[in-house]
MDAnalysis code that builds the backbone (N, CA, C; Angstrom):
import MDAnalysis as mda
import numpy as np

u = mda.Universe.empty(252, n_residues=84, atom_resindex=np.repeat(np.arange(84), 3), trajectory=True)
u.add_TopologyAttr("name", ["N", "CA", "C"] * 84)
u.add_TopologyAttr("resid", np.arange(1, 85))
u.add_TopologyAttr("resname", ["MET", "SER", "GLU", "PHE", "LEU", "LEU", "SER", "ILE", "LYS", "ILE", "GLU", "SER", "LEU", "GLU", "GLU", "GLY", "GLY", "TYR", "LEU", "ALA", "THR", "SER", "ASP", "ASP", "LEU", "PRO", "GLU", "LEU", "LEU", "ALA", "GLN", "GLY", "ARG", "THR", "VAL", "ALA", "GLU", "THR", "LEU", "GLU", "ILE", "ALA", "GLN", "ASP", "VAL", "ALA", "ARG", "LYS", "ILE", "VAL", "GLU", "SER", "TYR", "LEU", "ASP", "HIS", "GLY", "ASP", "PRO", "LEU", "PRO", "ASP", "ALA", "LEU", "LYS", "THR", "ALA", "ILE", "PRO", "ALA", "GLY", "VAL", "ALA", "LEU", "GLU", "ALA", "LYS", "ILE", "PRO", "VAL", "SER", "VAL", "ALA", "ALA"])
u.atoms.positions = np.array([
    [134.486, 50.418, 36.662],
    [133.284, 49.608, 36.657],
    [132.079, 50.533, 36.512],
    [131.149, 50.174, 35.638],
    [129.914, 50.929, 35.448],
    [128.740, 50.133, 35.990],
    [127.740, 50.855, 36.455],
    [126.505, 50.225, 36.897],
    [125.358, 50.792, 36.084],
    [124.430, 49.921, 35.703],
    [123.276, 50.302, 34.917],
    [122.009, 49.928, 35.659],
    [120.936, 50.673, 35.415],
    [119.627, 50.298, 35.938],
    [118.915, 49.477, 34.888],
    [118.441, 48.339, 35.292],
    [117.768, 47.410, 34.393],
    [116.370, 47.145, 34.944],
    [115.356, 47.375, 34.142],
    [113.992, 47.079, 34.580],
    [113.779, 45.571, 34.567],
    [113.256, 45.060, 35.665],
    [113.019, 43.624, 35.830],
    [111.545, 43.401, 36.151],
    [110.979, 42.391, 35.541],
    [109.609, 41.978, 35.860],
    [109.707, 40.617, 36.545],
    [109.088, 40.483, 37.715],
    [109.101, 39.215, 38.445],
    [107.671, 38.726, 38.588],
    [107.451, 37.495, 38.187],
    [106.119, 36.910, 38.312],
    [106.205, 35.593, 39.083],
    [105.158, 35.318, 39.845],
    [105.125, 34.048, 40.567],
    [104.668, 32.956, 39.604],
    [105.204, 31.778, 39.792],
    [104.891, 30.639, 38.927],
    [103.897, 29.721, 39.616],
    [102.999, 29.121, 38.846],
    [101.993, 28.220, 39.411],
    [102.621, 27.059, 40.161],
    [103.733, 26.544, 39.638],
    [104.391, 25.402, 40.266],
    [105.272, 25.806, 41.452],
    [105.269, 27.101, 41.774],
    [106.077, 27.617, 42.875],
    [107.308, 28.328, 42.344],
    [107.816, 29.232, 43.122],
    [108.984, 29.991, 42.722],
    [108.602, 31.199, 41.890],
    [109.630, 31.849, 41.345],
    [109.443, 33.106, 40.631],
    [110.299, 33.120, 39.372],
    [109.863, 33.917, 38.397],
    [110.582, 34.060, 37.141],
    [110.821, 35.540, 36.888],
    [112.071, 35.886, 36.568],
    [112.431, 37.269, 36.239],
    [112.726, 37.378, 34.756],
    [112.173, 38.423, 34.138],
    [112.443, 38.739, 32.737],
    [112.672, 40.243, 32.649],
    [113.147, 40.702, 31.486],
    [113.404, 42.120, 31.313],
    [113.168, 42.538, 29.872],
    [112.383, 43.597, 29.678],
    [112.227, 44.166, 28.345],
    [113.505, 44.889, 27.921],
    [114.279, 45.365, 28.903],
    [115.539, 46.062, 28.615],
    [116.606, 45.106, 28.084],
    [116.554, 43.863, 28.511],
    [117.538, 42.849, 28.135],
    [116.767, 41.561, 27.852],
    [116.213, 41.424, 26.637],
    [115.304, 40.314, 26.327],
    [115.878, 38.915, 26.556],
    [117.199, 38.779, 26.539],
    [117.818, 37.463, 26.762],
    [117.720, 37.008, 28.214],
    [117.393, 37.916, 29.104],
    [117.400, 37.621, 30.540],
    [116.216, 36.761, 30.956],
    [116.514, 35.604, 31.516],
    [115.543, 34.722, 32.172],
    [116.211, 34.210, 33.436],
    [115.562, 34.368, 34.572],
    [116.126, 33.877, 35.830],
    [114.993, 33.339, 36.690],
    [115.214, 32.193, 37.300],
    [114.194, 31.573, 38.131],
    [114.784, 31.278, 39.500],
    [113.982, 31.506, 40.546],
    [114.424, 31.232, 41.902],
    [113.267, 30.824, 42.785],
    [113.599, 30.392, 44.008],
    [112.568, 29.952, 44.960],
    [111.882, 31.120, 45.647],
    [112.622, 32.227, 45.835],
    [112.068, 33.420, 46.486],
    [112.316, 34.620, 45.576],
    [111.643, 35.722, 45.869],
    [111.865, 36.940, 45.094],
    [113.324, 37.382, 45.243],
    [113.846, 37.350, 46.466],
    [115.227, 37.776, 46.703],
    [116.214, 36.911, 45.917],
    [116.023, 35.604, 45.956],
    [116.911, 34.709, 45.227],
    [116.803, 34.953, 43.716],
    [115.588, 35.168, 43.236],
    [115.377, 35.423, 41.815],
    [116.074, 36.707, 41.386],
    [115.992, 37.756, 42.198],
    [116.686, 39.006, 41.893],
    [118.200, 38.808, 41.847],
    [118.720, 38.063, 42.808],
    [120.162, 37.804, 42.852],
    [120.616, 37.046, 41.594],
    [119.861, 36.035, 41.219],
    [120.196, 35.260, 40.017],
    [120.078, 36.145, 38.777],
    [119.032, 36.983, 38.725],
    [118.835, 37.875, 37.580],
    [120.010, 38.848, 37.430],
    [120.512, 39.371, 38.536],
    [121.675, 40.269, 38.477],
    [122.878, 39.546, 37.892],
    [123.112, 38.321, 38.326],
    [124.251, 37.548, 37.838],
    [124.101, 37.237, 36.346],
    [122.902, 36.836, 35.941],
    [122.654, 36.529, 34.530],
    [122.815, 37.795, 33.682],
    [122.273, 38.920, 34.150],
    [122.390, 40.181, 33.411],
    [123.854, 40.574, 33.242],
    [124.637, 40.440, 34.298],
    [126.068, 40.769, 34.236],
    [126.765, 39.917, 33.173],
    [126.454, 38.622, 33.144],
    [127.081, 37.730, 32.164],
    [126.653, 38.073, 30.740],
    [125.386, 38.444, 30.549],
    [124.912, 38.829, 29.224],
    [125.628, 40.097, 28.754],
    [125.712, 41.108, 29.631],
    [126.382, 42.362, 29.263],
    [127.861, 42.109, 28.983],
    [128.513, 41.296, 29.807],
    [129.921, 40.962, 29.553],
    [130.090, 40.279, 28.197],
    [129.146, 39.437, 27.809],
    [129.200, 38.773, 26.516],
    [129.072, 39.798, 25.380],
    [128.138, 40.752, 25.528],
    [128.024, 41.833, 24.548],
    [129.379, 42.520, 24.377],
    [129.984, 42.902, 25.503],
    [131.244, 43.645, 25.465],
    [132.381, 42.804, 24.899],
    [132.468, 41.542, 25.307],
    [133.531, 40.648, 24.821],
    [133.467, 40.453, 23.307],
    [132.249, 40.453, 22.761],
    [132.077, 40.214, 21.330],
    [131.989, 41.507, 20.516],
    [132.097, 42.648, 21.200],
    [132.039, 43.927, 20.502],
    [130.661, 44.291, 19.992],
    [129.628, 43.662, 20.551],
    [128.254, 43.955, 20.142],
    [127.760, 45.209, 20.860],
    [126.907, 46.007, 20.214],
    [126.375, 47.199, 20.885],
    [125.412, 46.811, 21.997],
    [125.464, 47.555, 23.091],
    [124.548, 47.315, 24.203],
    [123.140, 47.766, 23.821],
    [122.122, 47.109, 24.376],
    [120.756, 47.589, 24.167],
    [120.640, 49.040, 24.643],
    [119.746, 49.809, 24.031],
    [119.602, 51.232, 24.352],
    [119.435, 51.492, 25.846],
    [118.681, 50.634, 26.534],
    [118.421, 50.835, 27.965],
    [119.691, 50.748, 28.806],
    [120.754, 50.153, 28.269],
    [121.997, 49.979, 29.030],
    [123.132, 50.881, 28.551],
    [122.827, 51.849, 27.722],
    [123.888, 52.698, 27.178],
    [124.290, 53.828, 28.116],
    [123.497, 54.084, 29.146],
    [123.813, 55.160, 30.079],
    [123.988, 54.589, 31.485],
    [125.157, 54.804, 32.051],
    [125.427, 54.353, 33.420],
    [124.717, 55.281, 34.403],
    [124.541, 54.817, 35.635],
    [123.908, 55.629, 36.672],
    [124.842, 56.793, 37.004],
    [124.382, 58.032, 36.830],
    [125.248, 59.178, 37.133],
    [125.489, 59.313, 38.633],
    [126.631, 59.848, 38.988],
    [126.961, 60.079, 40.397],
    [125.967, 61.064, 40.999],
    [125.629, 60.855, 42.254],
    [124.750, 61.764, 42.964],
    [123.270, 61.541, 42.723],
    [122.912, 60.511, 41.976],
    [121.508, 60.227, 41.708],
    [120.962, 59.318, 42.807],
    [119.818, 59.685, 43.372],
    [119.174, 58.862, 44.393],
    [118.190, 57.908, 43.717],
    [118.213, 56.670, 44.122],
    [117.318, 55.661, 43.569],
    [116.326, 55.214, 44.617],
    [115.128, 54.880, 44.181],
    [114.099, 54.368, 45.096],
    [113.649, 53.013, 44.559],
    [113.539, 52.033, 45.441],
    [113.145, 50.700, 45.011],
    [112.365, 50.003, 46.118],
    [111.599, 49.005, 45.727],
    [110.928, 48.136, 46.690],
    [111.754, 46.863, 46.757],
    [111.980, 46.385, 47.966],
    [112.764, 45.164, 48.139],
    [111.941, 44.128, 48.887],
    [112.190, 42.847, 48.590],
    [111.472, 41.796, 49.323],
    [112.083, 41.584, 50.712],
    [111.247, 41.386, 51.686],
    [111.707, 41.093, 53.048],
    [110.935, 39.858, 53.521],
    [111.641, 38.756, 53.751],
    [111.005, 37.514, 54.205],
    [111.094, 37.437, 55.720],
    [109.982, 37.075, 56.355],
    [109.935, 36.957, 57.807],
    [109.263, 35.638, 58.162],
    [109.919, 34.833, 58.995],
    [109.326, 33.580, 59.434],
    [108.214, 33.897, 60.437],
    [107.045, 33.359, 60.193],
    [105.914, 33.647, 61.072],
    [105.754, 32.577, 62.115],
])
């Protein structure tokens, strides 16, 4: 199993909720009620898109041609929801 880093853009929607898109994988669109849910849905959608590329023998987008090398440390910001 390989893992890839995919850049995701998340924006809040006027009607509520969030939308995730990616310049690395233009087919990716995912919508959720929270940032965390949107990220989870985006991961699932991205996995299905990449699997479709592989199943059909299509070349992966350039951003997905290199898997995360072993021993590389990643830094990310994550959403944390707290009931007030």
